C-alpha positions in Angstrom: -36.7 -35.7 -56.3 -39.9 -37.0 -54.6 -37.8 -38.3 -51.7 -36.3 -34.8 -51.2 -39.8 -33.3 -51.1 -40.9 -35.8 -48.6 -37.9 -35.0 -46.3 -38.6 -31.3 -46.7 -42.2 -31.7 -45.7 -41.2 -33.9 -42.7 -38.8 -31.2 -41.5 -41.5 -28.5 -41.8 -43.9 -30.7 -39.8 -41.2 -31.3 -37.1 -40.5 -27.6 -36.9 -44.2 -26.9 -36.5 -44.5 -29.5 -33.8 -41.5 -27.9 -31.9 -43.1 -24.5 -32.1 -46.5 -25.9 -31.0 -44.8 -27.7 -28.1 -43.0 -24.6 -27.0 -46.2 -22.6 -27.1 -48.0 -25.3 -25.1 -45.2 -25.3 -22.5 -44.8 -21.6 -22.5 -45.6 -21.3 -18.9 -42.8 -23.7 -18.0 -40.3 -21.9 -20.3 -41.2 -18.5 -18.9 -40.9 -19.7 -15.3 -37.5 -21.4 -15.8 -36.2 -18.4 -17.8 -37.5 -16.0 -15.1 -36.0 -18.1 -12.4 -32.5 -18.0 -13.9 -32.8 -14.3 -14.6 -33.8 -13.5 -11.0 -31.0 -15.7 -9.8 -28.5 -13.9 -12.0 -29.7 -10.5 -10.6 -29.3 -11.7 -7.0 -25.9 -13.1 -7.8 -24.7 -9.9 -9.5 -26.0 -7.7 -6.7 -24.2 -9.9 -4.1 -20.8 -9.4 -5.8 -21.2 -5.8 -7.0 -18.4 -4.5 -4.7 -15.9 -6.7 -6.5 -16.5 -4.6 -9.6 -16.9 -1.2 -8.0 -13.4 0.2 -8.3 -12.3 3.3 -6.5 -9.1 5.4 -6.3 -8.0 7.4 -3.3 -5.1 9.9 -3.6 -3.2 11.5 -0.8 -0.6 14.4 -0.8 2.1 14.4 1.9 4.4 17.2 3.0 8.0 17.3 4.1 8.8 17.7 7.8 9.9 21.2 9.0 13.6 21.8 9.0 13.5 23.0 12.6 12.4 19.5 13.7 15.8 18.0 12.8 17.9 21.1 13.4 19.3 20.0 16.9 20.9 16.9 15.2 21.7 18.2 11.8 25.5 17.9 12.5 25.0 14.2 12.7 22.3 13.3 10.0 20.9 15.6 7.3 17.1 16.0 7.0 17.3 14.9 3.4 18.4 11.4 4.6 15.1 11.1 6.5 13.1 12.3 3.5 14.8 9.8 1.2 14.2 6.9 3.6 10.5 8.0 4.0 9.9 7.9 0.3 11.6 4.5 -0.2 9.6 3.1 2.8 6.2 4.3 1.6 6.7 2.6 -1.8 8.0 -0.6 -0.3 5.7 -3.6 -0.9 7.2 -5.3 2.1 6.1 -2.4 4.3 2.6 -2.5 2.8 2.3 -6.2 3.7 3.6 -5.6 7.2 1.1 -2.8 7.7 -1.8 -5.0 6.5 -0.9 -7.9 8.7 -0.7 -5.8 11.9 -3.7 -3.6 11.2 -6.9 -4.7 12.9 -9.1 -2.0 11.3 -9.1 -3.5 7.7 -10.6 -7.0 8.3 -12.9 -6.5 5.3 -9.9 -5.9 3.1 -8.2 -9.0 4.5 -11.3 -11.1 3.9 -11.5 -9.8 0.3 -8.0 -10.8 -0.4 -8.5 -14.2 1.1 -11.9 -15.0 -0.3 -10.7 -14.1 -3.8 -7.4 -16.0 -3.4 -5.4 -12.9 -4.4 -1.6 -12.6 -4.0 -1.1 -9.6 -1.7 2.3 -8.6 -3.3 0.8 -8.6 -6.8 -2.3 -6.8 -5.6 -0.2 -3.8 -4.2 2.0 -3.8 -7.3 -1.1 -3.3 -9.4 -3.0 -0.9 -7.1 -0.6 1.2 -5.1 2.0 3.7 -6.3 3.3 7.3 -6.7 1.3 9.7 -8.8 3.5 12.8 -8.9 5.8 14.5 -6.3 4.7 13.6 -2.8 1.4 12.2 -4.2 0.4 8.6 -3.7 -2.6 6.6 -4.8 -4.4 3.4 -3.7 -7.0 1.6 -5.9 -9.5 -0.5 -4.0 -12.9 -2.2 -4.3 -14.8 -1.1 -1.2 -16.2 2.4 -0.7 -15.2 3.0 2.9 -11.7 1.8 3.5 -9.5 3.5 0.9 -9.0 6.9 2.6 -8.5 5.5 6.1 -6.1 3.0 4.6 -3.9 5.8 3.1 -4.0 8.0 6.2 -3.1 5.1 8.6 -0.4 3.8 6.2 1.3 7.3 5.9 1.3 7.5 9.8 2.7 4.0 10.0 5.5 4.9 7.6 6.2 8.1 9.5 6.6 6.3 12.8 8.8 3.6 11.2 11.0 6.1 9.4 11.4 8.2 12.5 12.4 5.2 14.5 15.0 4.2 11.9 16.3 7.8 11.9 16.6 7.9 15.7 18.3 4.5 15.7 20.8 5.6 13.1 21.3 8.9 14.9 22.1 7.1 18.2 24.5 4.8 16.5 26.4 7.7 15.0 26.6 9.5 18.4 27.8 6.3 20.1 30.5 5.8 17.5 31.7 9.4 18.1 31.6 8.9 21.9 33.7 5.8 21.5 36.2 7.6 19.3 36.5 10.6 21.7 36.9 8.2 24.7 39.7 6.4 22.8 41.5 9.7 22.2 40.9 10.8 25.8 42.7 7.6 26.9 45.6 8.5 24.7 45.6 12.2 25.8 45.8 11.0 29.5 48.6 8.6 28.7 50.7 11.3 27.1 49.6 13.8 29.8 48.1 16.1 27.2 45.6 18.2 29.2 45.3 21.2 26.9 45.1 21.4 23.0 48.1 21.6 20.8 48.0 24.5 18.3 49.8 24.8 15.0 50.3 27.7 12.6 48.2 27.8 9.4 47.8 30.3 6.6 44.4 31.2 8.0 45.0 31.2 11.7 48.2 31.2 13.6 46.7 29.3 16.5 44.5 26.4 15.1 44.1 23.1 17.1 44.7 19.8 15.5 41.1 18.4 15.2 41.4 15.6 12.6 39.4 12.5 13.8 42.5 10.4 14.1 44.4 13.1 16.0 41.7 14.2 18.5 43.9 13.5 21.4 45.8 16.7 20.5 42.7 18.6 21.8 43.8 17.5 25.3 41.9 15.6 28.0 40.1 18.7 29.3 38.3 19.4 26.0 37.8 15.8 25.2 36.1 15.2 28.5 33.7 18.0 27.9 33.0 16.8 24.4 32.2 13.3 25.7 29.8 14.8 28.3 28.1 16.9 25.6 27.7 13.9 23.2 26.2 11.7 26.0 23.8 14.5 26.8 22.8 14.7 23.1 22.4 10.9 23.1 20.0 11.1 26.1 18.1 13.9 24.4 17.4 11.7 21.3 15.2 9.3 23.3 13.1 12.1 24.9 13.0 14.4 21.9 9.6 14.6 20.1 10.0 14.3 16.3 6.2 14.3 15.8 4.7 16.2 12.9 1.7 15.9 10.6 2.9 14.3 7.3 -0.4 14.8 5.5 -0.6 18.0 3.4 -4.1 17.2 1.9 -6.7 14.7 3.1 -7.3 11.8 0.7 -9.7 12.3 -2.1 -11.6 9.3 -3.6 -12.9 9.0 -7.2 -14.8 6.1 -8.9 -12.6 4.4 -11.4 -15.1 1.8 -12.6 -18.8 1.1 -11.6 -20.1 -2.4 -11.3 -23.5 -1.5 -12.9 -22.2 -2.4 -16.4 -21.0 -5.8 -15.2 -24.3 -6.6 -13.6 -26.1 -6.1 -16.9 -23.8 -8.7 -18.4 -24.6 -11.2 -15.7 -28.4 -10.6 -16.1 -28.2 -11.1 -19.9 -26.2 -14.4 -19.5 -28.7 -15.5 -16.9 -31.6 -14.9 -19.2 -30.1 -16.6 -22.2 -28.9 -19.6 -20.1 -32.4 -19.9 -18.5 -34.2 -19.8 -21.9 -32.1 -22.5 -23.4 -32.2 -24.6 -20.2 -36.1 -24.4 -20.3 -36.2 -25.5 -23.9 -34.0 -28.6 -23.1 -36.2 -29.4 -20.1 -39.3 -29.2 -22.3 -37.7 -31.5 -24.9 -36.8 -34.0 -22.2 -40.2 -33.9 -20.7 -41.9 -34.6 -24.0 -39.2 -37.2 -25.0 -38.1 -35.3 -28.1 -34.4 -35.8 -27.1 
């Protein structure tokens, strides 16, 4: 019993010594704690952009029907709209756009410095938010809206090029087919169209694709000239239009201020305990 009392008294004396020591070294403790706190504040301020999260949204519009009207017999306007939507949501296109865009070096540096996977980044931060409405979540205040506008323009140009290439391929196929039938018509000396009787019209030419030579070489020659003129028109035709219905709008998703407070708190706690350890080592307590 007396032994337990002696141990208890010794513990009380040791605790008193520790408190007295801390009070004596209070300047060192305060200095070290303050140093770590200030360092945590500076660190949190230097990385605040990583925690400031913003969301830009853009609304696009469909191209006017008149833009595609001269070529509607070959490709429907809806084909272009479908391809445009598929292209704008393509992660591959987003990555190509980023690689060739020299205006977003800050974004590229952010991805590289944080060792982020670009594919995963866009899967998490880019998508569709309603009909013809697309969003982009980012961590810098200035590049989101420009990114969306430039990307929509990039997709428009890419989709129009693909549309024109497909259009030219279709016309070239038709020209080849008409030329093949023109060759047959000349071989059989068929200059004028052959007509047949039908329930609707007593004089209707045979115009099925595999029987085009019945149109005769005169009509086929004119059709070929017309198709070649249309083919030349495709290259010079301006398909340009403004795809943006409403300019991008940016909203703050998450502010970095809350995260900075956490950094400052941890800096203070770590600094305080580090100062206590340094005091103990200095006075050979541990």
